[in-house]
PDB file with SEQRES, HELIX, SHEET and CRYST1 records, atoms N, CA, C and O in Angstrom:
SEQRES   1 A   85  ILE ASP MET ARG ARG ARG LEU ASP LYS ARG ILE LYS MET          
SEQRES   2 A   85  TYR THR GLY ASP ASP PHE ASN TYR ALA GLU LEU ILE ALA          
SEQRES   3 A   85  GLY ASP ASN GLN GLY PHE SER HIS ALA LEU LEU GLY ILE          
SEQRES   4 A   85  PHE ASP ALA ILE ALA PRO ALA ALA SER TYR ALA LEU SER          
SEQRES   5 A   85  ARG LEU ALA ALA GLY ASP GLU ALA GLY PHE HIS ASP VAL          
SEQRES   6 A   85  LEU GLY PRO THR VAL PRO LEU SER ARG HIS ILE PHE LYS          
SEQRES   7 A   85  ALA PRO THR ARG PHE TYR LYS                                  
HELIX    1 AA1 ASP A    2  ARG A    6  1                                   5    
HELIX    2 AA2 TYR A   21  ALA A   26  1                                   6    
HELIX    3 AA3 ILE A   39  ALA A   42  1                                   4    
HELIX    4 AA4 ALA A   44  ALA A   55  1                                  12    
HELIX    5 AA5 GLU A   59  LEU A   66  1                                   8    
HELIX    6 AA6 GLY A   67  THR A   69  5                                   3    
HELIX    7 AA7 VAL A   70  ILE A   76  1                                   7    
HELIX    8 AA8 THR A   81  PHE A   83  5                                   3    
SHEET    1 AA1 2 TYR A  14  THR A  15  0                                        
SHEET    2 AA1 2 HIS A  34  ALA A  35  1                                        
CRYST1    1.000    1.000    1.000  90.00  90.00  90.00 P 1           1          
ATOM      1  N   ILE A   1       0.844  -1.192   0.000  1.00  0.00           N  
ATOM      2  CA  ILE A   1       0.000   0.000   0.000  1.00  0.00           C  
ATOM      3  C   ILE A   1       0.875   1.236   0.000  1.00  0.00           C  
ATOM      4  O   ILE A   1       0.611   2.194  -0.727  1.00  0.00           O  
ATOM      5  N   ASP A   2       1.929   1.216   0.824  1.00  0.00           N  
ATOM      6  CA  ASP A   2       2.835   2.361   0.877  1.00  0.00           C  
ATOM      7  C   ASP A   2       3.510   2.579  -0.478  1.00  0.00           C  
ATOM      8  O   ASP A   2       3.618   3.710  -0.954  1.00  0.00           O  
ATOM      9  N   MET A   3       3.954   1.500  -1.082  1.00  0.00           N  
ATOM     10  CA  MET A   3       4.606   1.626  -2.391  1.00  0.00           C  
ATOM     11  C   MET A   3       3.632   2.169  -3.434  1.00  0.00           C  
ATOM     12  O   MET A   3       3.989   3.048  -4.218  1.00  0.00           O  
ATOM     13  N   ARG A   4       2.412   1.652  -3.445  1.00  0.00           N  
ATOM     14  CA  ARG A   4       1.398   2.112  -4.400  1.00  0.00           C  
ATOM     15  C   ARG A   4       1.169   3.613  -4.251  1.00  0.00           C  
ATOM     16  O   ARG A   4       0.990   4.308  -5.251  1.00  0.00           O  
ATOM     17  N   ARG A   5       1.171   4.110  -3.051  1.00  0.00           N  
ATOM     18  CA  ARG A   5       0.932   5.542  -2.812  1.00  0.00           C  
ATOM     19  C   ARG A   5       2.091   6.408  -3.279  1.00  0.00           C  
ATOM     20  O   ARG A   5       1.911   7.602  -3.521  1.00  0.00           O  
ATOM     21  N   ARG A   6       3.256   5.834  -3.405  1.00  0.00           N  
ATOM     22  CA  ARG A   6       4.429   6.585  -3.855  1.00  0.00           C  
ATOM     23  C   ARG A   6       4.532   6.675  -5.373  1.00  0.00           C  
ATOM     24  O   ARG A   6       5.265   7.511  -5.902  1.00  0.00           O  
ATOM     25  N   LEU A   7       3.802   5.818  -6.067  1.00  0.00           N  
ATOM     26  CA  LEU A   7       3.880   5.786  -7.526  1.00  0.00           C  
ATOM     27  C   LEU A   7       3.133   6.949  -8.165  1.00  0.00           C  
ATOM     28  O   LEU A   7       2.166   7.468  -7.607  1.00  0.00           O  
ATOM     29  N   ASP A   8       3.596   7.343  -9.333  1.00  0.00           N  
ATOM     30  CA  ASP A   8       2.881   8.315 -10.143  1.00  0.00           C  
ATOM     31  C   ASP A   8       1.488   7.763 -10.435  1.00  0.00           C  
ATOM     32  O   ASP A   8       1.352   6.562 -10.667  1.00  0.00           O  
ATOM     33  N   LYS A   9       0.477   8.578 -10.431  1.00  0.00           N  
ATOM     34  CA  LYS A   9      -0.910   8.148 -10.637  1.00  0.00           C  
ATOM     35  C   LYS A   9      -1.121   7.443 -11.974  1.00  0.00           C  
ATOM     36  O   LYS A   9      -2.089   6.699 -12.132  1.00  0.00           O  
ATOM     37  N   ARG A  10      -0.232   7.667 -12.930  1.00  0.00           N  
ATOM     38  CA  ARG A  10      -0.366   7.021 -14.240  1.00  0.00           C  
ATOM     39  C   ARG A  10       0.115   5.573 -14.236  1.00  0.00           C  
ATOM     40  O   ARG A  10      -0.113   4.836 -15.195  1.00  0.00           O  
ATOM     41  N   ILE A  11       0.777   5.168 -13.162  1.00  0.00           N  
ATOM     42  CA  ILE A  11       1.331   3.823 -13.065  1.00  0.00           C  
ATOM     43  C   ILE A  11       0.374   2.932 -12.293  1.00  0.00           C  
ATOM     44  O   ILE A  11      -0.108   3.296 -11.220  1.00  0.00           O  
ATOM     45  N   LYS A  12       0.106   1.761 -12.853  1.00  0.00           N  
ATOM     46  CA  LYS A  12      -0.778   0.808 -12.186  1.00  0.00           C  
ATOM     47  C   LYS A  12       0.038  -0.101 -11.275  1.00  0.00           C  
ATOM     48  O   LYS A  12       1.148  -0.513 -11.612  1.00  0.00           O  
ATOM     49  N   MET A  13      -0.533  -0.401 -10.123  1.00  0.00           N  
ATOM     50  CA  MET A  13       0.097  -1.306  -9.166  1.00  0.00           C  
ATOM     51  C   MET A  13      -0.660  -2.623  -9.207  1.00  0.00           C  
ATOM     52  O   MET A  13      -1.840  -2.675  -8.860  1.00  0.00           O  
ATOM     53  N   TYR A  14       0.009  -3.680  -9.628  1.00  0.00           N  
ATOM     54  CA  TYR A  14      -0.605  -5.007  -9.690  1.00  0.00           C  
ATOM     55  C   TYR A  14      -0.231  -5.785  -8.446  1.00  0.00           C  
ATOM     56  O   TYR A  14       0.951  -5.953  -8.142  1.00  0.00           O  
ATOM     57  N   THR A  15      -1.232  -6.259  -7.727  1.00  0.00           N  
ATOM     58  CA  THR A  15      -0.952  -7.049  -6.541  1.00  0.00           C  
ATOM     59  C   THR A  15      -0.732  -8.494  -6.935  1.00  0.00           C  
ATOM     60  O   THR A  15      -1.514  -9.064  -7.696  1.00  0.00           O  
ATOM     61  N   GLY A  16       0.313  -9.078  -6.427  1.00  0.00           N  
ATOM     62  CA  GLY A  16       0.570 -10.490  -6.578  1.00  0.00           C  
ATOM     63  C   GLY A  16       0.460 -11.149  -5.209  1.00  0.00           C  
ATOM     64  O   GLY A  16       0.951 -12.258  -5.002  1.00  0.00           O  
ATOM     65  N   ASP A  17      -0.182 -10.463  -4.290  1.00  0.00           N  
ATOM     66  CA  ASP A  17      -0.323 -10.900  -2.904  1.00  0.00           C  
ATOM     67  C   ASP A  17      -1.505 -11.856  -2.795  1.00  0.00           C  
ATOM     68  O   ASP A  17      -2.654 -11.419  -2.738  1.00  0.00           O  
ATOM     69  N   ASP A  18      -1.231 -13.150  -2.766  1.00  0.00           N  
ATOM     70  CA  ASP A  18      -2.285 -14.154  -2.681  1.00  0.00           C  
ATOM     71  C   ASP A  18      -2.792 -14.341  -1.254  1.00  0.00           C  
ATOM     72  O   ASP A  18      -3.568 -15.262  -0.999  1.00  0.00           O  
ATOM     73  N   PHE A  19      -2.376 -13.492  -0.322  1.00  0.00           N  
ATOM     74  CA  PHE A  19      -2.787 -13.607   1.071  1.00  0.00           C  
ATOM     75  C   PHE A  19      -3.708 -12.477   1.518  1.00  0.00           C  
ATOM     76  O   PHE A  19      -4.495 -12.664   2.446  1.00  0.00           O  
ATOM     77  N   ASN A  20      -3.628 -11.307   0.879  1.00  0.00           N  
ATOM     78  CA  ASN A  20      -4.407 -10.140   1.297  1.00  0.00           C  
ATOM     79  C   ASN A  20      -5.034  -9.406   0.115  1.00  0.00           C  
ATOM     80  O   ASN A  20      -5.267  -8.199   0.187  1.00  0.00           O  
ATOM     81  N   TYR A  21      -5.306 -10.119  -0.962  1.00  0.00           N  
ATOM     82  CA  TYR A  21      -5.716  -9.470  -2.204  1.00  0.00           C  
ATOM     83  C   TYR A  21      -7.042  -8.731  -2.123  1.00  0.00           C  
ATOM     84  O   TYR A  21      -7.204  -7.704  -2.782  1.00  0.00           O  
ATOM     85  N   ALA A  22      -7.984  -9.211  -1.346  1.00  0.00           N  
ATOM     86  CA  ALA A  22      -9.298  -8.558  -1.314  1.00  0.00           C  
ATOM     87  C   ALA A  22      -9.165  -7.101  -0.878  1.00  0.00           C  
ATOM     88  O   ALA A  22      -9.712  -6.210  -1.528  1.00  0.00           O  
ATOM     89  N   GLU A  23      -8.454  -6.855   0.201  1.00  0.00           N  
ATOM     90  CA  GLU A  23      -8.320  -5.476   0.691  1.00  0.00           C  
ATOM     91  C   GLU A  23      -7.476  -4.614  -0.250  1.00  0.00           C  
ATOM     92  O   GLU A  23      -7.720  -3.415  -0.381  1.00  0.00           O  
ATOM     93  N   LEU A  24      -6.487  -5.220  -0.903  1.00  0.00           N  
ATOM     94  CA  LEU A  24      -5.644  -4.461  -1.826  1.00  0.00           C  
ATOM     95  C   LEU A  24      -6.408  -4.063  -3.081  1.00  0.00           C  
ATOM     96  O   LEU A  24      -6.240  -2.953  -3.587  1.00  0.00           O  
ATOM     97  N   ILE A  25      -7.245  -4.960  -3.583  1.00  0.00           N  
ATOM     98  CA  ILE A  25      -8.043  -4.666  -4.771  1.00  0.00           C  
ATOM     99  C   ILE A  25      -9.133  -3.651  -4.446  1.00  0.00           C  
ATOM    100  O   ILE A  25      -9.366  -2.724  -5.222  1.00  0.00           O  
ATOM    101  N   ALA A  26      -9.797  -3.815  -3.313  1.00  0.00           N  
ATOM    102  CA  ALA A  26     -10.848  -2.865  -2.914  1.00  0.00           C  
ATOM    103  C   ALA A  26     -10.251  -1.475  -2.715  1.00  0.00           C  
ATOM    104  O   ALA A  26     -10.863  -0.471  -3.078  1.00  0.00           O  
ATOM    105  N   GLY A  27      -9.068  -1.424  -2.143  1.00  0.00           N  
ATOM    106  CA  GLY A  27      -8.381  -0.149  -1.950  1.00  0.00           C  
ATOM    107  C   GLY A  27      -9.011   0.730  -0.894  1.00  0.00           C  
ATOM    108  O   GLY A  27      -9.778   0.281  -0.042  1.00  0.00           O  
ATOM    109  N   ASP A  28      -8.660   1.995  -0.984  1.00  0.00           N  
ATOM    110  CA  ASP A  28      -9.179   2.989  -0.050  1.00  0.00           C  
ATOM    111  C   ASP A  28      -9.295   4.311  -0.789  1.00  0.00           C  
ATOM    112  O   ASP A  28      -9.190   4.355  -2.015  1.00  0.00           O  
ATOM    113  N   ASN A  29      -9.508   5.372  -0.055  1.00  0.00           N  
ATOM    114  CA  ASN A  29      -9.704   6.673  -0.711  1.00  0.00           C  
ATOM    115  C   ASN A  29      -8.441   7.200  -1.386  1.00  0.00           C  
ATOM    116  O   ASN A  29      -8.491   8.223  -2.068  1.00  0.00           O  
ATOM    117  N   GLN A  30      -7.306   6.516  -1.205  1.00  0.00           N  
ATOM    118  CA  GLN A  30      -6.059   6.949  -1.833  1.00  0.00           C  
ATOM    119  C   GLN A  30      -5.640   6.065  -3.005  1.00  0.00           C  
ATOM    120  O   GLN A  30      -4.610   6.318  -3.631  1.00  0.00           O  
ATOM    121  N   GLY A  31      -6.427   5.031  -3.309  1.00  0.00           N  
ATOM    122  CA  GLY A  31      -6.095   4.199  -4.448  1.00  0.00           C  
ATOM    123  C   GLY A  31      -6.377   2.734  -4.211  1.00  0.00           C  
ATOM    124  O   GLY A  31      -6.866   2.341  -3.152  1.00  0.00           O  
ATOM    125  N   PHE A  32      -6.059   1.928  -5.214  1.00  0.00           N  
ATOM    126  CA  PHE A  32      -6.282   0.487  -5.157  1.00  0.00           C  
ATOM    127  C   PHE A  32      -5.226  -0.201  -6.009  1.00  0.00           C  
ATOM    128  O   PHE A  32      -4.502   0.440  -6.771  1.00  0.00           O  
ATOM    129  N   SER A  33      -5.155  -1.523  -5.862  1.00  0.00           N  
ATOM    130  CA  SER A  33      -4.226  -2.321  -6.655  1.00  0.00           C  
ATOM    131  C   SER A  33      -5.007  -3.124  -7.684  1.00  0.00           C  
ATOM    132  O   SER A  33      -6.090  -3.636  -7.398  1.00  0.00           O  
ATOM    133  N   HIS A  34      -4.454  -3.227  -8.866  1.00  0.00           N  
ATOM    134  CA  HIS A  34      -5.019  -4.111  -9.878  1.00  0.00           C  
ATOM    135  C   HIS A  34      -4.595  -5.539  -9.508  1.00  0.00           C  
ATOM    136  O   HIS A  34      -3.614  -5.735  -8.790  1.00  0.00           O  
ATOM    137  N   ALA A  35      -5.321  -6.503  -9.990  1.00  0.00           N  
ATOM    138  CA  ALA A  35      -5.057  -7.879  -9.596  1.00  0.00           C  
ATOM    139  C   ALA A  35      -4.283  -8.642 -10.667  1.00  0.00           C  
ATOM    140  O   ALA A  35      -4.610  -8.585 -11.853  1.00  0.00           O  
ATOM    141  N   LEU A  36      -3.277  -9.337 -10.235  1.00  0.00           N  
ATOM    142  CA  LEU A  36      -2.511 -10.244 -11.076  1.00  0.00           C  
ATOM    143  C   LEU A  36      -2.157 -11.413 -10.163  1.00  0.00           C  
ATOM    144  O   LEU A  36      -1.070 -11.472  -9.588  1.00  0.00           O  
ATOM    145  N   LEU A  37      -3.116 -12.352 -10.046  1.00  0.00           N  
ATOM    146  CA  LEU A  37      -3.027 -13.353  -9.006  1.00  0.00           C  
ATOM    147  C   LEU A  37      -3.156 -14.773  -9.528  1.00  0.00           C  
ATOM    148  O   LEU A  37      -3.962 -15.049 -10.416  1.00  0.00           O  
ATOM    149  N   GLY A  38      -2.362 -15.661  -8.972  1.00  0.00           N  
ATOM    150  CA  GLY A  38      -2.472 -17.064  -9.314  1.00  0.00           C  
ATOM    151  C   GLY A  38      -3.795 -17.662  -8.870  1.00  0.00           C  
ATOM    152  O   GLY A  38      -4.330 -18.536  -9.552  1.00  0.00           O  
ATOM    153  N   ILE A  39      -4.333 -17.217  -7.751  1.00  0.00           N  
ATOM    154  CA  ILE A  39      -5.578 -17.776  -7.233  1.00  0.00           C  
ATOM    155  C   ILE A  39      -6.743 -17.523  -8.178  1.00  0.00           C  
ATOM    156  O   ILE A  39      -7.722 -18.268  -8.147  1.00  0.00           O  
ATOM    157  N   PHE A  40      -6.668 -16.500  -9.016  1.00  0.00           N  
ATOM    158  CA  PHE A  40      -7.798 -16.205  -9.899  1.00  0.00           C  
ATOM    159  C   PHE A  40      -8.076 -17.350 -10.868  1.00  0.00           C  
ATOM    160  O   PHE A  40      -9.192 -17.468 -11.373  1.00  0.00           O  
ATOM    161  N   ASP A  41      -7.087 -18.192 -11.137  1.00  0.00           N  
ATOM    162  CA  ASP A  41      -7.322 -19.357 -11.983  1.00  0.00           C  
ATOM    163  C   ASP A  41      -8.316 -20.304 -11.303  1.00  0.00           C  
ATOM    164  O   ASP A  41      -9.216 -20.839 -11.951  1.00  0.00           O  
ATOM    165  N   ALA A  42      -8.148 -20.503 -10.013  1.00  0.00           N  
ATOM    166  CA  ALA A  42      -9.001 -21.429  -9.263  1.00  0.00           C  
ATOM    167  C   ALA A  42     -10.370 -20.855  -8.931  1.00  0.00           C  
ATOM    168  O   ALA A  42     -11.321 -21.611  -8.731  1.00  0.00           O  
ATOM    169  N   ILE A  43     -10.487 -19.540  -8.868  1.00  0.00           N  
ATOM    170  CA  ILE A  43     -11.750 -18.920  -8.430  1.00  0.00           C  
ATOM    171  C   ILE A  43     -12.311 -17.963  -9.485  1.00  0.00           C  
ATOM    172  O   ILE A  43     -13.006 -17.005  -9.148  1.00  0.00           O  
ATOM    173  N   ALA A  44     -12.013 -18.221 -10.742  1.00  0.00           N  
ATOM    174  CA  ALA A  44     -12.371 -17.278 -11.811  1.00  0.00           C  
ATOM    175  C   ALA A  44     -13.831 -16.822 -11.782  1.00  0.00           C  
ATOM    176  O   ALA A  44     -14.070 -15.616 -11.860  1.00  0.00           O  
ATOM    177  N   PRO A  45     -14.814 -17.708 -11.675  1.00  0.00           N  
ATOM    178  CA  PRO A  45     -16.208 -17.224 -11.666  1.00  0.00           C  
ATOM    179  C   PRO A  45     -16.503 -16.298 -10.478  1.00  0.00           C  
ATOM    180  O   PRO A  45     -17.157 -15.266 -10.630  1.00  0.00           O  
ATOM    181  N   ALA A  46     -16.015 -16.680  -9.303  1.00  0.00           N  
ATOM    182  CA  ALA A  46     -16.244 -15.843  -8.117  1.00  0.00           C  
ATOM    183  C   ALA A  46     -15.512 -14.514  -8.244  1.00  0.00           C  
ATOM    184  O   ALA A  46     -16.063 -13.466  -7.907  1.00  0.00           O  
ATOM    185  N   ALA A  47     -14.276 -14.552  -8.726  1.00  0.00           N  
ATOM    186  CA  ALA A  47     -13.502 -13.321  -8.880  1.00  0.00           C  
ATOM    187  C   ALA A  47     -14.162 -12.386  -9.880  1.00  0.00           C  
ATOM    188  O   ALA A  47     -14.238 -11.179  -9.651  1.00  0.00           O  
ATOM    189  N   SER A  48     -14.635 -12.934 -10.977  1.00  0.00           N  
ATOM    190  CA  SER A  48     -15.307 -12.124 -11.988  1.00  0.00           C  
ATOM    191  C   SER A  48     -16.545 -11.448 -11.409  1.00  0.00           C  
ATOM    192  O   SER A  48     -16.762 -10.253 -11.609  1.00  0.00           O  
ATOM    193  N   TYR A  49     -17.346 -12.217 -10.697  1.00  0.00           N  
ATOM    194  CA  TYR A  49     -18.555 -11.643 -10.105  1.00  0.00           C  
ATOM    195  C   TYR A  49     -18.206 -10.601  -9.039  1.00  0.00           C  
ATOM    196  O   TYR A  49     -18.818  -9.534  -8.987  1.00  0.00           O  
ATOM    197  N   ALA A  50     -17.228 -10.910  -8.192  1.00  0.00           N  
ATOM    198  CA  ALA A  50     -16.818  -9.964  -7.149  1.00  0.00           C  
ATOM    199  C   ALA A  50     -16.338  -8.650  -7.761  1.00  0.00           C  
ATOM    200  O   ALA A  50     -16.696  -7.572  -7.286  1.00  0.00           O  
ATOM    201  N   LEU A  51     -15.530  -8.740  -8.811  1.00  0.00           N  
ATOM    202  CA  LEU A  51     -15.031  -7.525  -9.458  1.00  0.00           C  
ATOM    203  C   LEU A  51     -16.164  -6.741 -10.112  1.00  0.00           C  
ATOM    204  O   LEU A  51     -16.118  -5.512 -10.159  1.00  0.00           O  
ATOM    205  N   SER A  52     -17.173  -7.434 -10.613  1.00  0.00           N  
ATOM    206  CA  SER A  52     -18.321  -6.714 -11.179  1.00  0.00           C  
ATOM    207  C   SER A  52     -19.084  -5.977 -10.086  1.00  0.00           C  
ATOM    208  O   SER A  52     -19.609  -4.889 -10.324  1.00  0.00           O  
ATOM    209  N   ARG A  53     -19.149  -6.559  -8.890  1.00  0.00           N  
ATOM    210  CA  ARG A  53     -19.809  -5.887  -7.758  1.00  0.00           C  
ATOM    211  C   ARG A  53     -19.019  -4.628  -7.379  1.00  0.00           C  
ATOM    212  O   ARG A  53     -19.606  -3.576  -7.127  1.00  0.00           O  
ATOM    213  N   LEU A  54     -17.714  -4.737  -7.339  1.00  0.00           N  
ATOM    214  CA  LEU A  54     -16.872  -3.598  -6.997  1.00  0.00           C  
ATOM    215  C   LEU A  54     -17.021  -2.492  -8.030  1.00  0.00           C  
ATOM    216  O   LEU A  54     -17.138  -1.319  -7.675  1.00  0.00           O  
ATOM    217  N   ALA A  55     -17.018  -2.858  -9.300  1.00  0.00           N  
ATOM    218  CA  ALA A  55     -17.182  -1.876 -10.380  1.00  0.00           C  
ATOM    219  C   ALA A  55     -18.532  -1.174 -10.301  1.00  0.00           C  
ATOM    220  O   ALA A  55     -18.668  -0.027 -10.726  1.00  0.00           O  
ATOM    221  N   ALA A  56     -19.527  -1.864  -9.756  1.00  0.00           N  
ATOM    222  CA  ALA A  56     -20.867  -1.282  -9.612  1.00  0.00           C  
ATOM    223  C   ALA A  56     -20.994  -0.452  -8.339  1.00  0.00           C  
ATOM    224  O   ALA A  56     -22.060   0.095  -8.057  1.00  0.00           O  
ATOM    225  N   GLY A  57     -19.905  -0.357  -7.568  1.00  0.00           N  
ATOM    226  CA  GLY A  57     -19.929   0.433  -6.342  1.00  0.00           C  
ATOM    227  C   GLY A  57     -20.394  -0.340  -5.118  1.00  0.00           C  
ATOM    228  O   GLY A  57     -20.631   0.256  -4.067  1.00  0.00           O  
ATOM    229  N   ASP A  58     -20.526  -1.648  -5.235  1.00  0.00           N  
ATOM    230  CA  ASP A  58     -20.988  -2.496  -4.137  1.00  0.00           C  
ATOM    231  C   ASP A  58     -19.785  -3.145  -3.456  1.00  0.00           C  
ATOM    232  O   ASP A  58     -19.496  -4.320  -3.682  1.00  0.00           O  
ATOM    233  N   GLU A  59     -19.090  -2.380  -2.627  1.00  0.00           N  
ATOM    234  CA  GLU A  59     -17.892  -2.904  -1.970  1.00  0.00           C  
ATOM    235  C   GLU A  59     -18.240  -4.037  -1.005  1.00  0.00           C  
ATOM    236  O   GLU A  59     -17.489  -5.005  -0.892  1.00  0.00           O  
ATOM    237  N   ALA A  60     -19.362  -3.924  -0.315  1.00  0.00           N  
ATOM    238  CA  ALA A  60     -19.767  -4.993   0.602  1.00  0.00           C  
ATOM    239  C   ALA A  60     -20.011  -6.290  -0.165  1.00  0.00           C  
ATOM    240  O   ALA A  60     -19.598  -7.363   0.276  1.00  0.00           O  
ATOM    241  N   GLY A  61     -20.676  -6.191  -1.307  1.00  0.00           N  
ATOM    242  CA  GLY A  61     -20.910  -7.378  -2.131  1.00  0.00           C  
ATOM    243  C   GLY A  61     -19.610  -7.976  -2.632  1.00  0.00           C  
ATOM    244  O   GLY A  61     -19.459  -9.196  -2.684  1.00  0.00           O  
ATOM    245  N   PHE A  62     -18.670  -7.117  -3.002  1.00  0.00           N  
ATOM    246  CA  PHE A  62     -17.340  -7.558  -3.421  1.00  0.00           C  
ATOM    247  C   PHE A  62     -16.694  -8.391  -2.320  1.00  0.00           C  
ATOM    248  O   PHE A  62     -16.205  -9.492  -2.573  1.00  0.00           O  
ATOM    249  N   HIS A  63     -16.693  -7.861  -1.098  1.00  0.00           N  
ATOM    250  CA  HIS A  63     -16.069  -8.577   0.018  1.00  0.00           C  
ATOM    251  C   HIS A  63     -16.847  -9.837   0.386  1.00  0.00           C  
ATOM    252  O   HIS A  63     -16.248 -10.838   0.780  1.00  0.00           O  
ATOM    253  N   ASP A  64     -18.178  -9.801   0.262  1.00  0.00           N  
ATOM    254  CA  ASP A  64     -18.985 -10.991   0.547  1.00  0.00           C  
ATOM    255  C   ASP A  64     -18.609 -12.153  -0.367  1.00  0.00           C  
ATOM    256  O   ASP A  64     -18.587 -13.306   0.063  1.00  0.00           O  
ATOM    257  N   VAL A  65     -18.314 -11.845  -1.624  1.00  0.00           N  
ATOM    258  CA  VAL A  65     -17.973 -12.888  -2.601  1.00  0.00           C  
ATOM    259  C   VAL A  65     -16.496 -13.253  -2.522  1.00  0.00           C  
ATOM    260  O   VAL A  65     -16.161 -14.436  -2.473  1.00  0.00           O  
ATOM    261  N   LEU A  66     -15.615 -12.273  -2.507  1.00  0.00           N  
ATOM    262  CA  LEU A  66     -14.181 -12.549  -2.584  1.00  0.00           C  
ATOM    263  C   LEU A  66     -13.571 -12.928  -1.233  1.00  0.00           C  
ATOM    264  O   LEU A  66     -12.641 -13.733  -1.175  1.00  0.00           O  
ATOM    265  N   GLY A  67     -14.084 -12.359  -0.169  1.00  0.00           N  
ATOM    266  CA  GLY A  67     -13.531 -12.624   1.166  1.00  0.00           C  
ATOM    267  C   GLY A  67     -13.396 -14.102   1.505  1.00  0.00           C  
ATOM    268  O   GLY A  67     -12.345 -14.522   1.988  1.00  0.00           O  
ATOM    269  N   PRO A  68     -14.437 -14.905   1.264  1.00  0.00           N  
ATOM    270  CA  PRO A  68     -14.328 -16.336   1.592  1.00  0.00           C  
ATOM    271  C   PRO A  68     -13.303 -17.105   0.758  1.00  0.00           C  
ATOM    272  O   PRO A  68     -12.970 -18.240   1.099  1.00  0.00           O  
ATOM    273  N   THR A  69     -12.801 -16.519  -0.315  1.00  0.00           N  
ATOM    274  CA  THR A  69     -11.796 -17.206  -1.135  1.00  0.00           C  
ATOM    275  C   THR A  69     -10.381 -17.023  -0.585  1.00  0.00           C  
ATOM    276  O   THR A  69      -9.474 -17.768  -0.957  1.00  0.00           O  
ATOM    277  N   VAL A  70     -10.188 -16.059   0.277  1.00  0.00           N  
ATOM    278  CA  VAL A  70      -8.841 -15.758   0.787  1.00  0.00           C  
ATOM    279  C   VAL A  70      -8.246 -16.931   1.560  1.00  0.00           C  
ATOM    280  O   VAL A  70      -7.074 -17.243   1.349  1.00  0.00           O  
ATOM    281  N   PRO A  71      -8.993 -17.602   2.452  1.00  0.00           N  
ATOM    282  CA  PRO A  71      -8.385 -18.749   3.146  1.00  0.00           C  
ATOM    283  C   PRO A  71      -7.931 -19.854   2.177  1.00  0.00           C  
ATOM    284  O   PRO A  71      -6.895 -20.478   2.403  1.00  0.00           O  
ATOM    285  N   LEU A  72      -8.687 -20.098   1.115  1.00  0.00           N  
ATOM    286  CA  LEU A  72      -8.269 -21.087   0.119  1.00  0.00           C  
ATOM    287  C   LEU A  72      -6.948 -20.665  -0.513  1.00  0.00           C  
ATOM    288  O   LEU A  72      -6.037 -21.479  -0.661  1.00  0.00           O  
ATOM    289  N   SER A  73      -6.848 -19.418  -0.877  1.00  0.00           N  
ATOM    290  CA  SER A  73      -5.622 -18.920  -1.490  1.00  0.00           C  
ATOM    291  C   SER A  73      -4.442 -19.031  -0.527  1.00  0.00           C  
ATOM    292  O   SER A  73      -3.343 -19.420  -0.920  1.00  0.00           O  
ATOM    293  N   ARG A  74      -4.679 -18.691   0.724  1.00  0.00           N  
ATOM    294  CA  ARG A  74      -3.602 -18.798   1.712  1.00  0.00           C  
ATOM    295  C   ARG A  74      -3.134 -20.235   1.855  1.00  0.00           C  
ATOM    296  O   ARG A  74      -1.948 -20.488   2.063  1.00  0.00           O  
ATOM    297  N   HIS A  75      -4.064 -21.177   1.742  1.00  0.00           N  
ATOM    298  CA  HIS A  75      -3.682 -22.588   1.824  1.00  0.00           C  
ATOM    299  C   HIS A  75      -2.903 -23.024   0.583  1.00  0.00           C  
ATOM    300  O   HIS A  75      -1.848 -23.647   0.700  1.00  0.00           O  
ATOM    301  N   ILE A  76      -3.412 -22.702  -0.586  1.00  0.00           N  
ATOM    302  CA  ILE A  76      -2.760 -23.114  -1.833  1.00  0.00           C  
ATOM    303  C   ILE A  76      -1.349 -22.545  -1.944  1.00  0.00           C  
ATOM    304  O   ILE A  76      -0.435 -23.222  -2.415  1.00  0.00           O  
ATOM    305  N   PHE A  77      -1.178 -21.304  -1.510  1.00  0.00           N  
ATOM    306  CA  PHE A  77       0.109 -20.632  -1.703  1.00  0.00           C  
ATOM    307  C   PHE A  77       0.974 -20.559  -0.451  1.00  0.00           C  
ATOM    308  O   PHE A  77       1.920 -19.774  -0.393  1.00  0.00           O  
ATOM    309  N   LYS A  78       0.653 -21.380   0.558  1.00  0.00           N  
ATOM    310  CA  LYS A  78       1.523 -21.377   1.738  1.00  0.00           C  
ATOM    311  C   LYS A  78       2.821 -22.097   1.416  1.00  0.00           C  
ATOM    312  O   LYS A  78       2.892 -22.910   0.494  1.00  0.00           O  
ATOM    313  N   ALA A  79       3.819 -21.787   2.177  1.00  0.00           N  
ATOM    314  CA  ALA A  79       5.141 -22.382   1.955  1.00  0.00           C  
ATOM    315  C   ALA A  79       5.083 -23.894   2.151  1.00  0.00           C  
ATOM    316  O   ALA A  79       4.326 -24.378   2.992  1.00  0.00           O  
ATOM    317  N   PRO A  80       5.849 -24.621   1.408  1.00  0.00           N  
ATOM    318  CA  PRO A  80       6.691 -24.165   0.309  1.00  0.00           C  
ATOM    319  C   PRO A  80       5.861 -24.030  -0.982  1.00  0.00           C  
ATOM    320  O   PRO A  80       5.188 -24.979  -1.385  1.00  0.00           O  
ATOM    321  N   THR A  81       5.906 -22.894  -1.607  1.00  0.00           N  
ATOM    322  CA  THR A  81       5.066 -22.634  -2.775  1.00  0.00           C  
ATOM    323  C   THR A  81       5.460 -23.465  -3.989  1.00  0.00           C  
ATOM    324  O   THR A  81       4.677 -23.559  -4.935  1.00  0.00           O  
ATOM    325  N   ARG A  82       6.614 -24.055  -3.997  1.00  0.00           N  
ATOM    326  CA  ARG A  82       6.969 -24.905  -5.144  1.00  0.00           C  
ATOM    327  C   ARG A  82       6.103 -26.168  -5.168  1.00  0.00           C  
ATOM    328  O   ARG A  82       6.096 -26.902  -6.155  1.00  0.00           O  
ATOM    329  N   PHE A  83       5.368 -26.417  -4.064  1.00  0.00           N  
ATOM    330  CA  PHE A  83       4.446 -27.562  -3.994  1.00  0.00           C  
ATOM    331  C   PHE A  83       3.018 -27.076  -3.946  1.00  0.00           C  
ATOM    332  O   PHE A  83       2.269 -27.444  -3.040  1.00  0.00           O  
ATOM    333  N   TYR A  84       2.621 -26.250  -4.912  1.00  0.00           N  
ATOM    334  CA  TYR A  84       1.240 -25.754  -4.931  1.00  0.00           C  
ATOM    335  C   TYR A  84       0.288 -26.918  -4.732  1.00  0.00           C  
ATOM    336  O   TYR A  84       0.431 -27.977  -5.343  1.00  0.00           O  
ATOM    337  N   LYS A  85      -0.674 -26.697  -3.874  1.00  0.00           N  
ATOM    338  CA  LYS A  85      -1.575 -27.789  -3.487  1.00  0.00           C  
ATOM    339  C   LYS A  85      -2.519 -28.144  -4.613  1.00  0.00           C  
ATOM    340  O   LYS A  85      -3.348 -29.042  -4.464  1.00  0.00           O  
TER     341      LYS A  85                                                      
END                                                                             
């Protein structure tokens, strides 16, 4: 988040954080991160719907859909990551 705030506004920040992506994508009043995540392969339908909720201004709906996927992502990408589950 700190790094994203230091970037020029014309530069996009892509999160590769498979542990905290929901909050990074939702962002705050100072910006948000674009998503570039391995977990999106496993949760594509949910991620697509969640992002559509966010685009429609429904942040609660976004978190309702995407939030429950975070524990799965944390499990899949826990160390050692060379042994993706």
